[in-house]
Backbone as a printed PyTorch tensor [residue, N CA C, xyz], in Angstrom:
tensor([[[ 34.9230,  -1.7720, -36.8910],
         [ 34.9450,  -1.1900, -35.2440],
         [ 34.2310,   0.3470, -34.9840]],

        [[ 34.3830,   0.9480, -35.8550],
         [ 33.5160,   2.0410, -35.6320],
         [ 32.1760,   1.6540, -35.5680]],

        [[ 31.5580,   1.1260, -36.2110],
         [ 30.1900,   0.8380, -36.2550],
         [ 29.9870,   0.6830, -34.2760]],

        [[ 30.6420,  -0.6180, -33.6580],
         [ 30.4360,  -0.5930, -32.0620],
         [ 30.6750,   0.5410, -31.4830]],

        [[ 31.7600,   1.5050, -31.9170],
         [ 31.8220,   2.7070, -30.8580],
         [ 30.1870,   3.2340, -31.0410]],

        [[ 29.9660,   3.0270, -32.4540],
         [ 28.3560,   4.0800, -32.6780],
         [ 27.2640,   3.7090, -32.0040]],

        [[ 27.3650,   2.1950, -32.0230],
         [ 26.3490,   1.5010, -31.5830],
         [ 26.3630,   1.8220, -29.7470]],

        [[ 27.6990,   1.7810, -29.5120],
         [ 28.0330,   2.0920, -27.8020],
         [ 27.2940,   3.3590, -27.8750]],

        [[ 27.7780,   4.1800, -28.0970],
         [ 27.0570,   5.8560, -27.9840],
         [ 25.7070,   5.9650, -27.9940]],

        [[ 25.1120,   5.3870, -29.0280],
         [ 23.9480,   5.3310, -29.0540],
         [ 22.8790,   4.8170, -27.9220]],

        [[ 23.5570,   3.4680, -27.4760],
         [ 23.3600,   2.9520, -25.9110],
         [ 23.3450,   3.7830, -25.0660]],

        [[ 24.5820,   4.3490, -24.9520],
         [ 25.0630,   5.2280, -23.9770],
         [ 23.9940,   6.2700, -23.8900]],

        [[ 24.0300,   6.9000, -24.7030],
         [ 22.7980,   8.4020, -24.7770],
         [ 21.5500,   7.9940, -24.6510]],

        [[ 21.0800,   6.7220, -25.1290],
         [ 19.6360,   6.3780, -25.0610],
         [ 19.4230,   6.2650, -22.9560]],

        [[ 20.2880,   5.6120, -22.6510],
         [ 20.2750,   5.3050, -21.2030],
         [ 20.1170,   6.8340, -20.4800]],

        [[ 20.7890,   7.4400, -20.8720],
         [ 21.5550,   8.8360, -20.2820],
         [ 19.9290,   9.6760, -20.6550]],

        [[ 19.3890,   9.5090, -21.5890],
         [ 17.9350,  10.2150, -21.9620],
         [ 17.2000,   9.6730, -20.7530]],

        [[ 17.1180,   8.6670, -20.7370],
         [ 16.1090,   7.8160, -20.1770],
         [ 16.2540,   8.3220, -18.3140]],

        [[ 17.1290,   8.1560, -18.0230],
         [ 17.3260,   8.3800, -16.7300],
         [ 17.3940,  10.6250, -16.3350]],

        [[ 17.8720,  10.7830, -17.2890],
         [ 17.2860,  12.2560, -16.8140],
         [ 15.6760,  12.4520, -17.3630]],

        [[ 14.9320,  11.9590, -17.7780],
         [ 13.5420,  12.4370, -17.7350],
         [ 13.0710,  11.5590, -16.9410]],

        [[ 13.4210,  10.6340, -16.2340],
         [ 13.2200,   9.9010, -15.2870],
         [ 12.8190,  10.7190, -13.8620]],

        [[ 14.5680,  11.0580, -13.9610],
         [ 14.8700,  12.3700, -12.5380],
         [ 14.1470,  13.5720, -12.3960]],

        [[ 14.1520,  13.9270, -13.8350],
         [ 13.3230,  15.1710, -14.0210],
         [ 11.7110,  15.2220, -13.5830]],

        [[ 11.1280,  14.0520, -14.2000],
         [ 10.1220,  13.9730, -14.0950],
         [  9.2980,  13.8020, -12.2430]],

        [[ 10.1610,  12.9070, -12.0790],
         [ 10.3900,  12.4410,  -9.9010],
         [ 10.3730,  13.9110,  -9.4200]],

        [[ 11.6390,  14.6810,  -9.8330],
         [ 11.2670,  16.1990,  -9.3000],
         [ 10.5820,  17.0930,  -9.5580]],

        [[  9.3520,  16.7700, -10.4150],
         [  8.6860,  17.7470, -11.0140],
         [  7.4130,  17.3540, -10.1050]],

        [[  7.1070,  16.3490,  -9.5770],
         [  6.1680,  15.9640,  -8.2490],
         [  6.2070,  16.7610,  -7.3290]],

        [[  7.2840,  16.5910,  -6.7030],
         [  7.8080,  17.1320,  -5.4370],
         [  7.8090,  18.8500,  -5.0620]],

        [[  8.3660,  19.3650,  -6.0970],
         [  8.9860,  20.5280,  -6.2450],
         [  7.5990,  21.0050,  -6.8760]],

        [[  7.9850,  22.5320,  -6.5380],
         [  7.1030,  23.6280,  -6.8950],
         [  5.8110,  23.2490,  -7.2740]],

        [[  5.4920,  22.9220,  -5.6830],
         [  4.1560,  22.9980,  -5.6820],
         [  2.9270,  24.2390,  -5.7190]],

        [[  2.1290,  24.2290,  -6.9660],
         [  1.4690,  25.5950,  -6.4460],
         [ -0.0020,  25.5890,  -6.0640]],

        [[ -0.4820,  23.9630,  -5.7600],
         [ -1.5150,  23.7650,  -4.7900],
         [ -1.4400,  22.8690,  -3.9150]],

        [[ -1.1160,  23.0300,  -2.3500],
         [ -0.2400,  22.3530,  -1.5770],
         [ -1.5620,  21.7530,  -1.0040]],

        [[ -2.6090,  21.9970,  -1.1340],
         [ -3.9660,  20.7730,  -1.1250],
         [ -4.2600,  19.5470,  -2.0800]],

        [[ -3.6580,  19.8070,  -3.7770],
         [ -3.3870,  18.9490,  -4.5650],
         [ -2.6870,  17.7220,  -4.2240]],

        [[ -1.3160,  18.3310,  -3.7140],
         [ -0.1260,  17.8620,  -3.0350],
         [ -0.2840,  16.5020,  -2.1090]],

        [[ -1.4940,  17.3040,  -1.1320],
         [ -1.7550,  16.2680,  -0.0350],
         [ -2.4920,  15.3790,  -0.4230]],

        [[ -3.6250,  15.2190,  -1.1670],
         [ -4.2350,  14.7700,  -1.6780],
         [ -3.5210,  13.4180,  -2.2770]],

        [[ -2.7360,  13.8580,  -3.3840],
         [ -1.3380,  12.8180,  -4.0680],
         [ -0.7170,  12.2890,  -3.1220]],

        [[ -0.4520,  12.6250,  -2.3760],
         [  0.6030,  12.0370,  -1.0230],
         [ -0.2270,  11.0800,  -0.3440]],

        [[ -1.7910,  11.3810,  -0.2470],
         [ -2.7850,  10.1050,   0.6500],
         [ -2.7830,   9.3570,  -0.4060]],

        [[ -2.9260,   9.7810,  -1.6810],
         [ -3.3510,   8.4260,  -2.5020],
         [ -2.2720,   7.5260,  -2.7160]],

        [[ -1.0120,   8.3060,  -2.9950],
         [  0.0230,   7.0570,  -3.2160],
         [  0.3570,   6.3250,  -1.7100]],

        [[  0.1450,   7.1770,  -0.5900],
         [  0.2790,   6.2140,   0.6260],
         [ -0.6530,   5.1870,   0.3940]],

        [[ -1.8560,   4.9000,   0.3860],
         [ -3.0660,   4.3680,   0.1270],
         [ -2.4440,   3.2570,  -1.0560]],

        [[ -2.3500,   3.6090,  -2.1160],
         [ -1.6280,   2.6680,  -3.2830],
         [ -0.7060,   1.4990,  -3.0360]],

        [[  0.4070,   2.4220,  -2.2670],
         [  1.5940,   1.6120,  -1.3800],
         [  0.6240,   0.3750,  -0.4660]],

        [[  0.0540,   0.9720,   0.5100],
         [ -0.5700,  -0.0520,   1.4770],
         [ -1.0820,  -1.1300,   0.7690]],

        [[ -2.2200,  -0.7380,  -0.4110],
         [ -3.2120,  -1.9120,  -0.9000],
         [ -2.2330,  -3.2590,  -1.4620]],

        [[ -0.6180,  -2.4400,  -2.1790],
         [  0.1900,  -3.4240,  -3.0450],
         [  0.9790,  -4.0870,  -1.8940]],

        [[  0.9760,  -3.7250,  -0.6280],
         [  1.5200,  -4.4630,   0.4800],
         [  0.5630,  -5.6510,   0.9810]],

        [[ -0.7730,  -5.1430,   0.8710],
         [ -1.6910,  -6.1860,   1.5200],
         [ -1.9560,  -7.3480,   0.4680]],

        [[ -2.1080,  -6.9880,  -0.5010],
         [ -2.7880,  -7.8500,  -1.5710],
         [ -1.2100,  -8.7590,  -1.9680]],

        [[ -1.4610, -10.1270,  -2.2990],
         [ -0.4010, -10.8090,  -2.4310],
         [ -0.8720, -10.8260,  -4.3500]],

        [[  0.7270, -11.0320,  -5.0750],
         [  0.1750, -11.6440,  -6.1530],
         [ -0.6660, -12.5380,  -5.9770]],

        [[ -0.4380, -13.6430,  -5.4970],
         [ -1.2000, -14.8160,  -5.8190],
         [ -2.8210, -14.4780,  -5.6200]],

        [[ -3.1180, -13.4620,  -4.7890],
         [ -4.2780, -13.0810,  -4.8580],
         [ -5.1000, -12.0540,  -5.8620]],

        [[ -3.9460, -11.3660,  -5.7990],
         [ -3.9880, -10.4130,  -7.5020],
         [ -4.2690, -11.2500,  -8.7620]],

        [[ -3.9840, -12.0030,  -8.9200],
         [ -3.5490, -12.8000, -10.2010],
         [ -4.9350, -14.1310, -10.5450]],

        [[ -4.6230, -14.6240,  -8.9690],
         [ -5.9350, -16.0610,  -9.4250],
         [ -7.0850, -15.2160,  -8.1670]],

        [[ -7.4220, -14.4100,  -8.1410],
         [ -8.4640, -13.6140,  -7.2540],
         [ -9.3430, -13.2440,  -8.0420]],

        [[-10.5390, -12.7360,  -7.3620],
         [-11.5540, -11.9440,  -8.0290],
         [-11.3270, -10.3630,  -8.5060]],

        [[-10.3100,  -9.7520,  -7.4390],
         [ -9.8350,  -8.5820,  -7.1100],
         [-10.3960,  -8.2070,  -6.1480]],

        [[-10.3020,  -6.5070,  -5.9090],
         [-10.7830,  -6.3940,  -4.7980],
         [-12.0890,  -6.3510,  -4.3520]],

        [[-12.5780,  -6.7540,  -3.1820],
         [-13.6020,  -6.2980,  -2.6810],
         [-14.2590,  -4.8620,  -3.0160]],

        [[-15.6360,  -5.1760,  -2.8060],
         [-16.3910,  -4.0550,  -3.0950],
         [-15.8240,  -2.8290,  -1.6830]],

        [[-16.0930,  -2.9470,  -0.8150],
         [-15.6460,  -2.4900,   0.8640],
         [-14.3310,  -1.5810,   0.1170]],

        [[-13.7080,  -1.9450,  -0.2150],
         [-12.0570,  -2.0660,  -0.4140],
         [-12.1140,  -0.5530,  -1.4740]],

        [[-12.7550,  -0.9460,  -2.4460],
         [-13.0580,  -0.2010,  -3.4580],
         [-13.7020,   1.3800,  -3.0940]],

        [[-14.5300,   1.0170,  -2.3050],
         [-15.9100,   2.0030,  -1.6630],
         [-14.4580,   2.9680,  -0.7170]],

        [[-13.3750,   2.3460,  -0.0320],
         [-12.9910,   3.4430,   0.6510],
         [-11.8630,   3.8100,   0.2330]],

        [[-11.5040,   3.3260,  -0.8610],
         [ -9.9820,   3.9850,  -1.4600],
         [-10.0110,   4.7470,  -2.3780]],

        [[-11.5310,   4.4570,  -3.1430],
         [-11.8840,   5.6140,  -4.7730],
         [-12.8890,   6.2090,  -4.0890]],

        [[-13.4830,   6.3670,  -3.4760],
         [-14.9050,   7.3530,  -3.4830],
         [-14.0890,   8.5980,  -2.5070]]])
């Protein structure tokens, strides 16, 4: 019985640590911005990435040849 309690306590502590780490990492991106221009660039790139994820379907990504060169030039230059 003790082993089960110890195992469950270990699993719960691992989950809590992972959640705290992810929340702090996400909060660090948006708060205490020392370089506002860098934050704007990051926000723009995140928006572009989100748009690209919505544009290309899973079948196109996994069974196609990848992004066209004009997309690469437009988003990564």
